[in-house]
N, C-alpha and C positions, 0 to 999 in steps of 0.2 A: 454360825447360828442360821437356821433355815426358817424363815417366816413365810407362811402361805396365807395371804389375806383373801384369796379368791375362792376359798371353800373346797379346794382340791387337795385332800389330805393324804391320800393313799390308804393303805390297809392298817397301818400301825396307829395305836392310840397316841394322842398328842401328849407331849411332855408338860406343856404349860398353855393355859388359855388366859390371855390378857385382855381385859375389857377396854373398849373405847367408849367414852362417855360424852354425851352432849345433851343439851336440854335437861340436865339433871338426872339422866338415866343411862343405863348401859344400852347402847344401840347397835354396836358391832363387837365382834370378838376376833382378836388376832390369835392364831394358833401357832405355837412354837413346837416344831417337830423334833428338832435336834438342838442340843445345848450342851456345851462343855462346862459342866458344873465346877470343875477344878479351876477354871479361869474366871468364874463369875464373881464379881466384886460389887460393892455398893455403887461404884462409878457406872458400871454397865447397867445396873438396875435403874439408876437415876436417868441415864440416857434413854433407856427403854420407856420410862415414864414420860419423858419429854416428847418422844416420838408419838406415844399414844395420845397425849394431850394435843399435840399438833394435829394429828390425824383427826381427832374428834372435832377440832375447830374447822378444819378444811371440809370435812363431810357436812357439818352443820351449814357452812356457808354455801357449799355446792347444792345442798338440798333447797336452801332458800332461793338461790339463783334459778334452779330448775323450776321451782314453783312459780317464780315470777315470769320465766320465759314460756311456760306451758299454760299459763292462766287462760289463754284463749281456747285451749282444748277441753276445758271443763264445762259442764252444764252450769249455767249462770247461778251463782250463789252457793255452789257446792265444790267439793273436791272429787266429784264424780266425772270421769272422762266421758266425752262424747265418743262414739264408737271408733272413729278414725284414730284418735289419740290412744284409746285402749288397745286397738289392734297393733299399734306401733310398740306399745309396752310388751305385748305378747310376743311380737317378733324379736324384741331384745332378749326376753327370757329364753326363747327358743335358741337363739344364738349362744347364750350362756350355757344352755343345756348341751348343745352340740360341742362347744369348745371345752367346757370344764366339767361336763357331766353333772351339772347342778340341776336337781329336779325342780319341776314346777307343775302346777295344774291350773285348769280353768274350770269354772262352774257357772252355769246359767240358772237364773231364778226368775220365773215369770212373776210380775207384780201387777198385772192388769186387774186383779181382784183386791188389791190393797188400796184402801181409800186414804192415802197419805200423799203429801207432796214429796218430791225427791229430797228436799232439805230434811224433812221429818224422817224419811227412811234412812238417810245417811246418819243422822244423829242416833237413831236407834241401833243400826247395824254396826257402826264404828265401835261401839262399846264392847262388842263381841268379836272384834277383829284385831289382828296385829297391825302395827303401824305400816309395815311394808306391804300389806295386801292392797291391791288396787281394785277400784270399782269402775265399771263402765256401764253406760246406759244406752240401750237401743230403743229409741222412741217409737219406731214403727211397730215392733213386736211387744213393747212395754216389758222389756226384760232387763234385769240387772245381770251384768257379767262380772265375775270375780277372777282376778289373777292372783294366785297364791305362790309366790316365789319360795323355793326351798321345800315345798310340800309335794310329795309324790302323788300321782293321780289316784292311787288306791285309797288315799285319805281324804280325797275331795268330797266324797259322799257324806262323810261325817260333818264336814264344814257346811255343806248345803243343808243338812238336817238341823244343824245348830242355828243357821240363819232363819230357817222356817220356824223353828221353835221360838226364836227371839221375837219374830213378828206375832206369833200366836200368844206368847206371854204378854207382849205389849198390848195387843187388842183385848185380852182378858182383863188386864189391869185397867184399861180405859173403860170397859164395861162396868167393872166393880166400882170405880170412882164415879161414873156417870149415874148409876142406879143406887149408889150407897149400899151395896151388898157386900157381905163377906163371902168367902169362897164356898159356903154351903147354900147360897142363894137367899139367905134370910137378911132382913134389914139390919144394918150395923147399929141403927139408932134405936131399936127396940130393946126393952129391958128384960 
């Protein structure tokens, strides 16, 4: 049995994709490229399930430990990296790309015109992001930087547009609630 958990699958389609769950959701997937189906029994399937459960527990604990060890790299009160920590994450992705040909992309979004705290921005943006996406903040240029593991650069513009639209929609809803207007500009309270 050949299991490749590093995302380097070759050109053939996988025979089996096995989920790794933690925090109540599928977070990773193990790809099985080759499998002798004539030798597959319930014992082997049960062993694979044990390995997947164990891997999920290990990944969950590793992420909790990483969060604890990197807390000083975040902007206070957020899960947004200061630029030094963000740049280290980008270097790590570049190494993965070099070694395993795993795509990644980065996006920059100026937020000097957004009248929100970083905590508010993060709460708004995280709803439209994957859990594996990383945010960094450059305080000098008032720019949010996004690291998108597994996303080729040609799809990064779509991500940036989605983040801009998320801000616009949020600001629009804020105005609607503030002025008590529906989307046609008329008062919601008139009959």
